[in-house]
Structure formats: C-alpha cells, structure tokens
The first five atom37 places (N, CA, C, CB, O) and aatype in JSON, in Angstrom:
{
  "aatype": [20, 20, 20, 20, 20, 20, 20, 20, 20, 20, 20, 20, 20, 20, 20, 20, 20, 20, 20, 20, 20, 20, 20, 20, 20, 20, 20, 20, 20, 20, 20, 20, 20, 20, 20, 20, 20, 20, 20, 20, 20, 20, 20, 20, 20, 20, 20, 20, 20, 20, 20, 20, 20, 20, 20, 20, 20, 20, 20, 20, 20, 20, 20, 20, 20, 20, 20, 20, 20, 20, 20, 20, 20, 20, 20, 20, 20, 20, 20, 20, 20, 20, 20, 20, 20, 20, 20, 20, 20, 20, 20, 20, 20, 20, 20, 20, 20, 20, 20, 20, 20, 20, 20, 20, 20, 20, 20, 20, 20, 20, 20, 20, 20, 20, 20, 20, 20, 20, 20, 20, 20, 20, 20, 20, 20, 20, 20, 20, 20, 20, 20, 20, 20, 20, 20, 20, 20],
  "atom_mask": [
    [1, 1, 1, 1, 1],
    [1, 1, 1, 1, 1],
    [1, 1, 1, 1, 1],
    [1, 1, 1, 1, 1],
    [1, 1, 1, 1, 1],
    [1, 1, 1, 1, 1],
    [1, 1, 1, 1, 1],
    [1, 1, 1, 1, 1],
    [1, 1, 1, 1, 1],
    [1, 1, 1, 1, 1],
    [1, 1, 1, 1, 1],
    [1, 1, 1, 1, 1],
    [1, 1, 1, 1, 1],
    [1, 1, 1, 1, 1],
    [1, 1, 1, 1, 1],
    [1, 1, 1, 1, 1],
    [1, 1, 1, 1, 1],
    [1, 1, 1, 1, 1],
    [1, 1, 1, 1, 1],
    [1, 1, 1, 1, 1],
    [1, 1, 1, 1, 1],
    [1, 1, 1, 1, 1],
    [1, 1, 1, 1, 1],
    [1, 1, 1, 1, 1],
    [1, 1, 1, 1, 1],
    [1, 1, 1, 1, 1],
    [1, 1, 1, 1, 1],
    [1, 1, 1, 1, 1],
    [1, 1, 1, 1, 1],
    [1, 1, 1, 1, 1],
    [1, 1, 1, 1, 1],
    [1, 1, 1, 1, 1],
    [1, 1, 1, 1, 1],
    [1, 1, 1, 1, 1],
    [1, 1, 1, 1, 1],
    [1, 1, 1, 1, 1],
    [1, 1, 1, 1, 1],
    [1, 1, 1, 1, 1],
    [1, 1, 1, 1, 1],
    [1, 1, 1, 1, 1],
    [1, 1, 1, 1, 1],
    [1, 1, 1, 1, 1],
    [1, 1, 1, 1, 1],
    [1, 1, 1, 1, 1],
    [1, 1, 1, 1, 1],
    [1, 1, 1, 1, 1],
    [1, 1, 1, 1, 1],
    [1, 1, 1, 1, 1],
    [1, 1, 1, 1, 1],
    [1, 1, 1, 1, 1],
    [1, 1, 1, 1, 1],
    [1, 1, 1, 1, 1],
    [1, 1, 1, 1, 1],
    [1, 1, 1, 1, 1],
    [1, 1, 1, 1, 1],
    [1, 1, 1, 1, 1],
    [1, 1, 1, 1, 1],
    [1, 1, 1, 1, 1],
    [1, 1, 1, 1, 1],
    [1, 1, 1, 1, 1],
    [1, 1, 1, 1, 1],
    [1, 1, 1, 1, 1],
    [1, 1, 1, 1, 1],
    [1, 1, 1, 1, 1],
    [1, 1, 1, 1, 1],
    [1, 1, 1, 1, 1],
    [1, 1, 1, 1, 1],
    [1, 1, 1, 1, 1],
    [1, 1, 1, 1, 1],
    [1, 1, 1, 1, 1],
    [1, 1, 1, 1, 1],
    [1, 1, 1, 1, 1],
    [1, 1, 1, 1, 1],
    [1, 1, 1, 1, 1],
    [1, 1, 1, 1, 1],
    [1, 1, 1, 1, 1],
    [1, 1, 1, 1, 1],
    [1, 1, 1, 1, 1],
    [1, 1, 1, 1, 1],
    [1, 1, 1, 1, 1],
    [1, 1, 1, 1, 1],
    [1, 1, 1, 1, 1],
    [1, 1, 1, 1, 1],
    [1, 1, 1, 1, 1],
    [1, 1, 1, 1, 1],
    [1, 1, 1, 1, 1],
    [1, 1, 1, 1, 1],
    [1, 1, 1, 1, 1],
    [1, 1, 1, 1, 1],
    [1, 1, 1, 1, 1],
    [1, 1, 1, 1, 1],
    [1, 1, 1, 1, 1],
    [1, 1, 1, 1, 1],
    [1, 1, 1, 1, 1],
    [1, 1, 1, 1, 1],
    [1, 1, 1, 1, 1],
    [1, 1, 1, 1, 1],
    [1, 1, 1, 1, 1],
    [1, 1, 1, 1, 1],
    [1, 1, 1, 1, 1],
    [1, 1, 1, 1, 1],
    [1, 1, 1, 1, 1],
    [1, 1, 1, 1, 1],
    [1, 1, 1, 1, 1],
    [1, 1, 1, 1, 1],
    [1, 1, 1, 1, 1],
    [1, 1, 1, 1, 1],
    [1, 1, 1, 1, 1],
    [1, 1, 1, 1, 1],
    [1, 1, 1, 1, 1],
    [1, 1, 1, 1, 1],
    [1, 1, 1, 1, 1],
    [1, 1, 1, 1, 1],
    [1, 1, 1, 1, 1],
    [1, 1, 1, 1, 1],
    [1, 1, 1, 1, 1],
    [1, 1, 1, 1, 1],
    [1, 1, 1, 1, 1],
    [1, 1, 1, 1, 1],
    [1, 1, 1, 1, 1],
    [1, 1, 1, 1, 1],
    [1, 1, 1, 1, 1],
    [1, 1, 1, 1, 1],
    [1, 1, 1, 1, 1],
    [1, 1, 1, 1, 1],
    [1, 1, 1, 1, 1],
    [1, 1, 1, 1, 1],
    [1, 1, 1, 1, 1],
    [1, 1, 1, 1, 1],
    [1, 1, 1, 1, 1],
    [1, 1, 1, 1, 1],
    [1, 1, 1, 1, 1],
    [1, 1, 1, 1, 1],
    [1, 1, 1, 1, 1],
    [1, 1, 1, 1, 1],
    [1, 1, 1, 1, 1],
    [1, 1, 1, 1, 1]
  ],
  "atom_positions": [
    [[-101.11, -33.3, 103.86], [-100.02, -32.72, 104.59], [-99.4, -31.57, 103.81], [-98.98, -33.76, 104.9], [-99.14, -30.51, 104.37]],
    [[-99.16, -31.76, 102.5], [-98.54, -30.71, 101.71], [-99.47, -29.5, 101.58], [-98.17, -31.25, 100.34], [-99.0, -28.36, 101.6]],
    [[-100.76, -29.75, 101.45], [-101.71, -28.64, 101.33], [-101.68, -27.8, 102.6], [-103.13, -29.17, 101.06], [-101.68, -26.57, 102.52]],
    [[-101.66, -28.43, 103.77], [-101.61, -27.69, 105.03], [-100.32, -26.9, 105.13], [-101.74, -28.65, 106.22], [-100.33, -25.75, 105.58]],
    [[-99.21, -27.5, 104.73], [-97.93, -26.79, 104.75], [-97.96, -25.58, 103.82], [-96.79, -27.74, 104.35], [-97.48, -24.5, 104.18]],
    [[-98.52, -25.77, 102.63], [-98.61, -24.68, 101.66], [-99.48, -23.55, 102.19], [-99.16, -25.18, 100.32], [-99.13, -22.38, 102.07]],
    [[-100.61, -23.92, 102.78], [-101.5, -22.89, 103.35], [-100.81, -22.12, 104.48], [-102.79, -23.55, 103.88], [-100.94, -20.89, 104.55]],
    [[-100.09, -22.81, 105.35], [-99.39, -22.15, 106.45], [-98.31, -21.21, 105.92], [-98.76, -23.2, 107.39], [-98.16, -20.09, 106.42]],
    [[-97.57, -21.66, 104.93], [-96.52, -20.83, 104.35], [-97.1, -19.56, 103.75], [-95.75, -21.61, 103.29], [-96.6, -18.46, 103.99]],
    [[-98.16, -19.72, 102.96], [-98.76, -18.56, 102.29], [-99.41, -17.6, 103.29], [-99.8, -19.02, 101.28], [-99.4, -16.39, 103.08]],
    [[-99.95, -18.14, 104.36], [-100.57, -17.28, 105.38], [-99.54, -16.39, 106.05], [-101.29, -18.13, 106.43], [-99.87, -15.3, 106.52]],
    [[-98.29, -16.83, 106.1], [-97.23, -16.07, 106.76], [-96.65, -14.97, 105.88], [-96.14, -17.0, 107.19], [-95.91, -14.12, 106.37]],
    [[-96.95, -14.97, 104.63], [-96.33, -14.02, 103.72], [-97.39, -13.09, 103.13], [-95.56, -14.75, 102.6], [-98.51, -13.51, 102.86]],
    [[-97.02, -11.86, 102.93], [-97.95, -10.91, 102.35], [-97.99, -11.1, 100.83], [-97.56, -9.46, 102.7], [-97.26, -11.91, 100.28]],
    [[-98.85, -10.34, 100.19], [-99.02, -10.47, 98.74], [-97.71, -10.2, 98.01], [-100.1, -9.5, 98.25], [-97.41, -10.86, 97.01]],
    [[-96.94, -9.24, 98.49], [-95.65, -8.94, 97.84], [-94.71, -10.13, 97.95], [-95.0, -7.7, 98.47], [-94.06, -10.51, 96.97]],
    [[-94.64, -10.71, 99.13], [-93.77, -11.87, 99.34], [-94.2, -13.04, 98.47], [-93.78, -12.28, 100.8], [-93.36, -13.74, 97.9]],
    [[-95.5, -13.26, 98.36], [-96.0, -14.34, 97.5], [-95.65, -14.08, 96.05], [-97.52, -14.5, 97.66], [-95.21, -14.98, 95.33]],
    [[-95.85, -12.84, 95.61], [-95.55, -12.51, 94.21], [-94.07, -12.75, 93.91], [-95.92, -11.05, 93.91], [-93.72, -13.27, 92.85]],
    [[-93.22, -12.35, 94.86], [-91.78, -12.54, 94.66], [-91.44, -14.04, 94.62], [-90.98, -11.85, 95.8], [-90.67, -14.48, 93.77]],
    [[-92.02, -14.82, 95.53], [-91.76, -16.26, 95.56], [-92.25, -16.93, 94.28], [-92.43, -16.9, 96.78], [-91.57, -17.79, 93.72]],
    [[-93.44, -16.55, 93.82], [-93.98, -17.15, 92.6], [-93.13, -16.78, 91.39], [-95.42, -16.71, 92.37], [-92.95, -17.6, 90.49]],
    [[-92.62, -15.55, 91.36], [-91.74, -15.14, 90.25], [-90.46, -15.97, 90.25], [-91.39, -13.63, 90.36], [-89.96, -16.35, 89.19]],
    [[-89.92, -16.24, 91.44], [-88.71, -17.06, 91.53], [-88.97, -18.49, 91.08], [-88.17, -17.04, 92.96], [-88.15, -19.09, 90.38]],
    [[-90.1, -19.05, 91.49], [-90.45, -20.41, 91.07], [-90.65, -20.46, 89.57], [-91.73, -20.9, 91.8], [-90.2, -21.4, 88.91]],
    [[-91.33, -19.47, 89.01], [-91.55, -19.42, 87.56], [-90.23, -19.35, 86.81], [-92.43, -18.21, 87.19], [-90.04, -20.06, 85.83]],
    [[-89.32, -18.51, 87.28], [-88.01, -18.39, 86.62], [-87.25, -19.71, 86.69], [-87.18, -17.27, 87.28], [-86.61, -20.11, 85.72]],
    [[-87.33, -20.38, 87.83], [-86.65, -21.67, 87.97], [-87.26, -22.7, 87.02], [-86.74, -22.16, 89.43], [-86.53, -23.47, 86.4]],
    [[-88.59, -22.72, 86.9], [-89.23, -23.68, 85.99], [-88.83, -23.41, 84.54], [-90.75, -23.61, 86.13], [-88.59, -24.35, 83.78]],
    [[-88.75, -22.15, 84.15], [-88.31, -21.81, 82.79], [-86.88, -22.29, 82.56], [-88.41, -20.28, 82.54], [-86.56, -22.82, 81.49]],
    [[-86.03, -22.12, 83.56], [-84.64, -22.6, 83.47], [-84.62, -24.12, 83.29], [-83.83, -22.21, 84.74], [-83.89, -24.64, 82.44]],
    [[-85.44, -24.84, 84.09], [-85.5, -26.3, 83.97], [-85.99, -26.71, 82.58], [-86.42, -26.89, 85.06], [-85.49, -27.68, 82.02]],
    [[-86.96, -26.0, 82.04], [-87.47, -26.32, 80.71], [-86.37, -26.19, 79.66], [-88.65, -25.41, 80.34], [-86.27, -27.02, 78.76]],
    [[-85.55, -25.15, 79.79], [-84.43, -24.98, 78.85], [-83.45, -26.15, 78.97], [-83.7, -23.64, 79.12], [-82.92, -26.63, 77.97]],
    [[-83.21, -26.58, 80.2], [-82.31, -27.72, 80.4], [-82.88, -28.98, 79.76], [-82.05, -27.95, 81.91], [-82.16, -29.73, 79.1]],
    [[-84.17, -29.22, 79.96], [-84.8, -30.39, 79.33], [-84.7, -30.29, 77.81], [-86.28, -30.52, 79.75], [-84.34, -31.27, 77.15]],
    [[-85.0, -29.13, 77.26], [-85.0, -28.96, 75.81], [-83.61, -29.22, 75.24], [-85.48, -27.55, 75.44], [-83.49, -29.67, 74.1]],
    [[-82.57, -28.93, 76.01], [-81.19, -29.17, 75.55], [-80.92, -30.66, 75.38], [-80.19, -28.56, 76.53], [-79.97, -31.05, 74.7]],
    [[-81.74, -31.5, 76.0], [-81.59, -32.95, 75.87], [-81.83, -33.44, 74.45], [-82.53, -33.65, 76.8], [-81.35, -34.51, 74.08]],
    [[-82.58, -32.67, 73.67], [-82.79, -32.95, 72.25], [-83.35, -34.34, 71.97], [-81.49, -32.78, 71.51], [-82.95, -34.99, 71.0]],
    [[-84.28, -34.8, 72.82], [-84.98, -36.05, 72.57], [-86.47, -35.77, 72.67], [-84.55, -37.17, 73.58], [-86.89, -34.72, 73.17]],
    [[-87.27, -36.71, 72.19], [-88.72, -36.54, 72.27], [-89.19, -36.46, 73.72], [-89.43, -37.69, 71.54], [-90.05, -35.66, 74.06]],
    [[-88.61, -37.31, 74.57], [-88.97, -37.29, 75.99], [-88.6, -35.95, 76.62], [-88.28, -38.45, 76.75], [-89.38, -35.38, 77.37]],
    [[-87.39, -35.44, 76.31], [-86.94, -34.17, 76.87], [-87.85, -33.03, 76.39], [-85.48, -33.89, 76.47], [-88.14, -32.12, 77.16]],
    [[-88.28, -33.07, 75.15], [-89.18, -32.05, 74.61], [-90.53, -32.09, 75.34], [-89.39, -32.24, 73.09], [-91.1, -31.05, 75.66]],
    [[-91.03, -33.3, 75.6], [-92.29, -33.44, 76.33], [-92.15, -32.9, 77.75], [-92.72, -34.92, 76.37], [-93.04, -32.21, 78.24]],
    [[-91.03, -33.21, 78.4], [-90.79, -32.71, 79.75], [-90.7, -31.19, 79.75], [-89.5, -33.31, 80.33], [-91.26, -30.53, 80.62]],
    [[-89.99, -30.63, 78.77], [-89.85, -29.18, 78.68], [-91.22, -28.52, 78.52], [-88.94, -28.79, 77.5], [-91.51, -27.52, 79.18]],
    [[-92.05, -29.08, 77.66], [-93.38, -28.51, 77.44], [-94.24, -28.57, 78.7], [-94.09, -29.24, 76.3], [-94.96, -27.62, 79.01]],
    [[-94.15, -29.67, 79.45], [-94.92, -29.8, 80.69], [-94.46, -28.78, 81.72], [-94.79, -31.22, 81.25], [-95.29, -28.17, 82.41]],
    [[-93.15, -28.59, 81.84], [-92.61, -27.64, 82.81], [-92.99, -26.21, 82.41], [-91.08, -27.78, 82.91], [-93.32, -25.39, 83.28]],
    [[-92.94, -25.9, 81.12], [-93.35, -24.56, 80.68], [-94.83, -24.32, 80.93], [-93.04, -24.38, 79.19], [-95.23, -23.2, 81.25]],
    [[-95.63, -25.36, 80.8], [-97.06, -25.24, 81.09], [-97.26, -24.88, 82.57], [-97.81, -26.55, 80.74], [-98.08, -24.03, 82.9]],
    [[-96.5, -25.55, 83.45], [-96.59, -25.23, 84.88], [-96.17, -23.79, 85.14], [-95.72, -26.2, 85.71], [-96.82, -23.08, 85.91]],
    [[-95.09, -23.35, 84.52], [-94.62, -21.98, 84.7], [-95.68, -20.99, 84.25], [-93.3, -21.75, 83.92], [-95.91, -19.97, 84.91]],
    [[-96.32, -21.28, 83.13], [-97.38, -20.41, 82.62], [-98.53, -20.31, 83.61], [-97.88, -20.92, 81.27], [-99.05, -19.22, 83.86]],
    [[-98.94, -21.45, 84.16], [-100.05, -21.47, 85.12], [-99.71, -20.64, 86.37], [-100.39, -22.92, 85.53], [-100.56, -19.91, 86.88]],
    [[-98.48, -20.76, 86.84], [-98.08, -20.0, 88.02], [-98.04, -18.51, 87.71], [-96.71, -20.47, 88.53], [-98.52, -17.7, 88.5]],
    [[-97.46, -18.16, 86.56], [-97.3, -16.74, 86.23], [-98.63, -16.03, 86.01], [-96.44, -16.59, 85.0], [-98.72, -14.82, 86.23]],
    [[-99.67, -16.75, 85.6], [-100.97, -16.1, 85.39], [-101.94, -16.32, 86.55], [-101.61, -16.61, 84.12], [-103.12, -15.98, 86.45]],
    [[-101.43, -16.88, 87.65], [-102.25, -16.98, 88.86], [-103.19, -18.16, 88.92], [-103.02, -15.76, 89.0], [-104.11, -18.16, 89.74]],
    [[-102.99, -19.15, 88.09], [-103.88, -20.31, 88.1], [-103.61, -21.25, 89.26], [-103.76, -21.07, 86.79], [-104.43, -22.12, 89.57]],
    [[-102.47, -21.09, 89.91], [-102.12, -21.93, 91.06], [-102.34, -21.1, 92.32], [-100.63, -22.45, 90.96], [-101.6, -20.16, 92.61]],
    [[-103.38, -21.46, 93.06], [-103.74, -20.74, 94.28], [-104.01, -21.75, 95.37], [-104.96, -19.81, 94.06], [-104.4, -22.88, 95.09]],
    [[-103.82, -21.36, 96.63], [-104.07, -22.31, 97.72], [-105.5, -22.82, 97.75], [-103.74, -21.66, 99.04], [-105.74, -23.93, 98.23]],
    [[-106.45, -22.03, 97.26], [-107.85, -22.45, 97.32], [-108.25, -23.42, 96.21], [-108.73, -21.25, 97.27], [-109.37, -23.91, 96.2]],
    [[-107.34, -23.69, 95.27], [-107.71, -24.65, 94.23], [-106.86, -25.91, 94.26], [-107.6, -23.99, 92.87], [-106.76, -26.63, 93.26]],
    [[-106.26, -26.19, 95.42], [-105.52, -27.43, 95.58], [-106.51, -28.55, 95.88], [-104.45, -27.31, 96.71], [-107.3, -28.43, 96.81]],
    [[-106.47, -29.62, 95.12], [-107.36, -30.75, 95.38], [-106.71, -32.04, 94.9], [-108.73, -30.55, 94.7], [-105.73, -32.02, 94.16]],
    [[-107.26, -33.13, 95.32], [-106.73, -34.43, 94.94], [-106.98, -34.66, 93.45], [-107.38, -35.56, 95.79], [-108.0, -34.24, 92.91]],
    [[-106.04, -35.33, 92.8], [-106.22, -35.69, 91.41], [-107.23, -36.83, 91.3], [-104.88, -36.08, 90.76], [-107.25, -37.71, 92.15]],
    [[-108.04, -36.81, 90.27], [-108.97, -37.92, 90.1], [-108.25, -39.19, 89.68], [-110.05, -37.55, 89.08], [-107.12, -39.14, 89.2]],
    [[-108.91, -40.3, 89.86], [-108.39, -41.58, 89.39], [-108.12, -41.45, 87.9], [-109.41, -42.76, 89.69], [-108.98, -40.94, 87.17]],
    [[-106.95, -41.88, 87.41], [-106.64, -41.71, 85.99], [-107.56, -42.51, 85.07], [-105.22, -42.12, 85.74], [-107.66, -42.19, 83.88]],
    [[-108.25, -43.53, 85.58], [-109.18, -44.28, 84.76], [-108.57, -45.39, 83.94], [-109.87, -43.36, 83.86], [-109.3, -46.14, 83.28]],
    [[-107.24, -45.53, 83.97], [-106.58, -46.6, 83.23], [-105.12, -46.65, 83.66], [-106.71, -46.4, 81.68], [-104.64, -45.74, 84.34]],
    [[-104.43, -47.69, 83.26], [-102.99, -47.8, 83.53], [-102.28, -46.59, 82.93], [-102.41, -49.13, 82.96], [-102.75, -46.01, 81.95]],
    [[-101.14, -46.2, 83.53], [-100.39, -45.05, 83.04], [-98.96, -45.47, 82.66], [-100.36, -43.93, 84.09], [-98.35, -46.3, 83.33]],
    [[-98.44, -44.87, 81.58], [-97.08, -45.15, 81.11], [-96.08, -44.77, 82.2], [-96.78, -44.37, 79.79], [-96.27, -43.77, 82.91]],
    [[-95.04, -45.57, 82.33], [-93.96, -45.39, 83.32], [-94.44, -45.61, 84.76], [-93.37, -44.0, 83.19], [-93.79, -45.17, 85.7]],
    [[-95.57, -46.27, 84.93], [-96.06, -46.62, 86.26], [-96.02, -48.14, 86.4], [-97.51, -46.07, 86.51], [-96.12, -48.88, 85.42]],
    [[-95.88, -48.6, 87.64], [-95.83, -50.03, 87.93], [-97.0, -50.37, 88.84], [-94.48, -50.44, 88.59], [-97.32, -49.62, 89.77]],
    [[-97.64, -51.5, 88.57], [-98.8, -51.96, 89.32], [-98.53, -53.37, 89.83], [-100.09, -51.93, 88.44], [-97.74, -54.11, 89.25]],
    [[-99.19, -53.73, 90.94], [-98.94, -55.04, 91.55], [-100.26, -55.73, 91.88], [-98.09, -54.9, 92.82], [-101.24, -55.09, 92.28]],
    [[-100.27, -57.05, 91.7], [-101.41, -57.89, 92.09], [-100.87, -59.26, 92.47], [-102.47, -58.0, 90.93], [-100.26, -59.94, 91.65]],
    [[-101.1, -59.65, 93.71], [-100.65, -60.95, 94.24], [-99.16, -61.2, 94.0], [-101.46, -62.06, 93.61], [-98.77, -62.33, 93.7]],
    [[-98.35, -60.18, 94.13], [-96.91, -60.35, 93.98], [-96.4, -60.15, 92.57], [-96.51, -61.69, 94.44], [-95.22, -59.87, 92.37]],
    [[-97.28, -60.29, 91.57], [-96.87, -60.02, 90.19], [-96.86, -58.5, 89.98], [-97.83, -60.72, 89.16], [-97.67, -57.78, 90.56]],
    [[-95.95, -58.05, 89.15], [-95.87, -56.62, 88.84], [-96.05, -56.41, 87.35], [-94.52, -56.01, 89.31], [-95.63, -57.23, 86.53]],
    [[-96.69, -55.3, 87.01], [-96.88, -54.93, 85.61], [-96.34, -53.51, 85.42], [-98.39, -55.02, 85.19], [-96.89, -52.56, 85.97]],
    [[-95.26, -53.39, 84.64], [-94.65, -52.08, 84.38], [-95.06, -51.64, 82.98], [-93.09, -52.13, 84.51], [-94.73, -52.3, 81.99]],
    [[-95.79, -50.53, 82.9], [-96.38, -50.08, 81.64], [-95.35, -49.32, 80.81], [-97.6, -49.19, 81.92], [-94.74, -48.35, 81.26]],
    [[-95.17, -49.78, 79.58], [-94.25, -49.14, 78.65], [-94.96, -48.21, 77.67], [-93.47, -50.19, 77.88], [-94.41, -47.18, 77.27]],
    [[-96.19, -48.58, 77.29], [-96.91, -47.8, 76.28], [-98.41, -48.04, 76.39], [-96.42, -48.15, 74.86], [-98.86, -49.07, 76.9]],
    [[-99.16, -47.09, 75.89], [-100.6, -47.24, 75.72], [-100.88, -47.08, 74.24], [-101.42, -46.18, 76.58], [-100.33, -46.19, 73.59]],
    [[-101.72, -47.94, 73.71], [-102.0, -47.88, 72.29], [-103.38, -48.48, 72.03], [-100.92, -48.62, 71.47], [-103.73, -49.49, 72.64]],
    [[-104.16, -47.88, 71.14], [-105.44, -48.49, 70.8], [-105.21, -49.71, 69.91], [-106.36, -47.47, 70.1], [-104.32, -49.72, 69.06]],
    [[-106.02, -50.74, 70.12], [-105.96, -51.92, 69.27], [-106.21, -51.49, 67.83], [-107.0, -53.02, 69.73], [-107.11, -50.68, 67.59]],
    [[-105.43, -52.0, 66.86], [-105.54, -51.53, 65.47], [-106.9, -51.8, 64.82], [-104.47, -52.16, 64.65], [-107.27, -51.11, 63.87]],
    [[-107.64, -52.78, 65.3], [-108.93, -53.1, 64.69], [-110.09, -52.62, 65.57], [-109.05, -54.61, 64.44], [-110.99, -51.91, 65.09]],
    [[-110.07, -53.0, 66.85], [-111.19, -52.68, 67.73], [-111.11, -51.28, 68.32], [-111.26, -53.68, 68.85], [-112.13, -50.7, 68.71]],
    [[-109.9, -50.72, 68.39], [-109.73, -49.41, 69.0], [-109.69, -49.44, 70.51], [-110.83, -48.52, 68.55], [-109.57, -48.38, 71.14]],
    [[-109.77, -50.62, 71.12], [-109.75, -50.73, 72.58], [-108.37, -50.32, 73.09], [-110.1, -52.19, 73.02], [-107.35, -50.81, 72.63]],
    [[-108.37, -49.4, 74.06], [-107.1, -48.94, 74.62], [-106.42, -50.09, 75.34], [-107.32, -47.74, 75.59], [-107.03, -50.79, 76.15]],
    [[-105.14, -50.28, 75.03], [-104.37, -51.4, 75.57], [-103.09, -50.86, 76.2], [-104.05, -52.43, 74.46], [-102.38, -50.05, 75.62]],
    [[-102.8, -51.35, 77.42], [-101.54, -51.04, 78.09], [-100.58, -52.18, 77.76], [-101.72, -50.87, 79.66], [-100.92, -53.35, 77.92]],
    [[-99.39, -51.82, 77.31], [-98.39, -52.81, 76.93], [-97.18, -52.63, 77.84], [-97.99, -52.67, 75.41], [-96.72, -51.5, 78.04]],
    [[-96.67, -53.73, 78.39], [-95.53, -53.59, 79.27], [-94.99, -54.93, 79.72], [-95.9, -52.78, 80.46], [-95.31, -55.98, 79.16]],
    [[-94.15, -54.88, 80.75], [-93.54, -56.07, 81.31], [-94.39, -56.6, 82.44], [-92.12, -55.78, 81.79], [-94.74, -55.86, 83.36]],
    [[-94.72, -57.88, 82.38], [-95.32, -58.58, 83.51], [-94.18, -59.33, 84.18], [-96.5, -59.56, 83.06], [-93.56, -60.2, 83.58]],
    [[-93.9, -58.97, 85.43], [-92.81, -59.59, 86.18], [-93.47, -60.47, 87.23], [-91.85, -58.51, 86.84], [-94.01, -59.99, 88.23]],
    [[-93.42, -61.77, 87.0], [-94.09, -62.71, 87.89], [-93.28, -62.91, 89.17], [-94.31, -64.05, 87.19], [-92.1, -62.59, 89.22]],
    [[-93.94, -63.45, 90.19], [-93.3, -63.61, 91.5], [-92.05, -64.49, 91.43], [-94.28, -64.22, 92.48], [-91.14, -64.33, 92.25]],
    [[-91.99, -65.41, 90.46], [-90.81, -66.28, 90.35], [-89.68, -65.63, 89.54], [-91.2, -67.6, 89.7], [-88.65, -66.25, 89.3]],
    [[-89.89, -64.36, 89.11], [-88.86, -63.65, 88.36], [-89.02, -63.74, 86.85], [-87.52, -64.17, 88.72], [-88.28, -63.08, 86.12]],
    [[-89.96, -64.53, 86.37], [-90.22, -64.62, 84.94], [-90.73, -63.28, 84.44], [-91.23, -65.75, 84.63], [-91.61, -62.67, 85.05]],
    [[-90.18, -62.82, 83.31], [-90.59, -61.54, 82.72], [-91.17, -61.79, 81.34], [-89.4, -60.54, 82.64], [-90.55, -62.46, 80.5]],
    [[-92.35, -61.27, 81.1], [-93.03, -61.44, 79.83], [-93.56, -60.11, 79.33], [-94.18, -62.46, 79.96], [-94.02, -59.29, 80.13]],
    [[-93.51, -59.88, 78.03], [-94.23, -58.73, 77.47], [-95.7, -59.09, 77.56], [-93.78, -58.4, 75.98], [-96.1, -60.18, 77.16]],
    [[-96.5, -58.17, 78.07], [-97.9, -58.48, 78.37], [-98.77, -57.29, 78.0], [-98.08, -58.84, 79.86], [-98.27, -56.18, 77.83]],
    [[-100.06, -57.53, 77.87], [-100.99, -56.43, 77.6], [-102.15, -56.49, 78.58], [-101.51, -56.49, 76.14], [-102.55, -57.56, 79.04]],
    [[-102.67, -55.31, 78.9], [-103.83, -55.2, 79.78], [-104.85, -54.29, 79.09], [-103.43, -54.64, 81.2], [-104.48, -53.36, 78.37]],
    [[-106.11, -54.57, 79.33], [-107.17, -53.75, 78.74], [-108.12, -53.26, 79.85], [-107.96, -54.55, 77.67], [-107.86, -53.47, 81.03]],
    [[-109.18, -52.64, 79.45], [-110.15, -52.07, 80.38], [-110.62, -53.01, 81.47], [-111.31, -51.59, 79.64], [-110.63, -52.62, 82.64]],
    [[-111.02, -54.25, 81.14], [-111.47, -55.15, 82.2], [-110.4, -55.42, 83.26], [-111.92, -56.45, 81.6], [-110.73, -55.61, 84.43]],
    [[-109.13, -55.44, 82.86], [-108.05, -55.64, 83.83], [-108.01, -54.46, 84.81], [-106.68, -55.79, 83.11], [-107.87, -54.65, 86.02]],
    [[-108.13, -53.24, 84.27], [-108.12, -52.05, 85.12], [-109.37, -52.02, 86.0], [-108.03, -50.78, 84.26], [-109.29, -51.78, 87.21]],
    [[-110.52, -52.27, 85.38], [-111.8, -52.18, 86.09], [-111.94, -53.21, 87.21], [-112.94, -52.35, 85.11], [-112.74, -53.04, 88.12]],
    [[-111.16, -54.29, 87.13], [-111.24, -55.33, 88.17], [-110.85, -54.78, 89.54], [-110.35, -56.51, 87.81], [-111.26, -55.32, 90.57]],
    [[-110.06, -53.7, 89.54], [-109.62, -53.1, 90.8], [-108.55, -53.91, 91.52], [-110.79, -52.92, 91.7], [-108.19, -53.58, 92.65]],
    [[-108.05, -54.96, 90.89], [-107.06, -55.82, 91.54], [-105.65, -55.23, 91.5], [-107.06, -57.18, 90.89], [-104.85, -55.48, 92.41]],
    [[-105.34, -54.46, 90.48], [-104.0, -53.93, 90.32], [-103.84, -52.63, 91.1], [-103.69, -53.7, 88.84], [-104.63, -51.69, 90.94]],
    [[-102.82, -52.57, 91.95], [-102.54, -51.42, 92.78], [-101.26, -50.76, 92.31], [-102.44, -51.82, 94.27], [-100.26, -51.45, 92.09]],
    [[-101.27, -49.45, 92.16], [-100.05, -48.77, 91.72], [-99.0, -48.82, 92.84], [-100.36, -47.29, 91.32], [-99.29, -48.54, 94.0]],
    [[-97.78, -49.18, 92.45], [-96.67, -49.25, 93.4], [-95.46, -48.48, 92.89], [-96.3, -50.72, 93.66], [-94.34, -48.69, 93.36]],
    [[-95.68, -47.58, 91.93], [-94.57, -46.8, 91.38], [-93.84, -46.08, 92.5], [-95.09, -45.8, 90.33], [-94.44, -45.41, 93.33]],
    [[-92.52, -46.24, 92.5], [-91.71, -45.59, 93.55], [-91.36, -44.18, 93.15], [-90.43, -46.4, 93.84], [-90.68, -43.48, 93.9]]
  ]
}
C-alpha cells in the first residue's frame, strides 16, 4: 500500500518538485538527528547515526521509487521486538554470542500466559522452529 502511494505521489510531481521535497525531508532528518544526539546517551547516539544515514541516502539519490522492496527475514530474533507462541511472549532485551560456543543467543523476558515472567534465552533452533511470531506493536 505504501509503495503504491509513494509511486502515485512521485508520478504527480516533476523532477523539481521531487528534488525540493527530498531536500525538505533530508533537512528534517538532520534536525531529528541533532535532537537525538542532544539526548547524550548511547541509544540516542545510535538513533542519531541511523537517521543521519537515512538523510545521506536520500541526499545522494539512493532512495528511489524503483528500489522499494520488502525487507528480508532478519534470520533471528531482534532486540526490542516481542514474539509470541501459544500465548507466551518473549521480549528480546539483548543479543549476545555464548562466551564459549559463540552461538548467538537472544536474552529477554519470557512472559507466560499465567503472567509469570522469567529471564529467558533463545538460540537458533528456537528461531528456526518457526513457532515464534513477531507481535511488536
């Protein structure tokens, strides 16, 4: 739906109009990055860097209607995402390789259907089972 809307919008505007709109979006993203950076935390710095990366891509023309596509499956649990299986929820707090085996491990809260909350870990076989569905709001 968003891709169709974007294509329709761009079709209605000439190259000058698109350039002006992209310049405005880029300026707004740079402003947002400055606001994030003012937060003076590691998370705010990461957010600022991500927003500046987007601004850079827009300003150099890397974002075009013809290169919009679906993101691939991430291949593993993601930090700050919540997954559900049979009513249980798993909210991922961190990803870390096991100190000995190096196996990537998702660490987070397992919230059981009865309300019990446990710190829990998930590994590749848990992800590969296909049972956990992302429900991040």
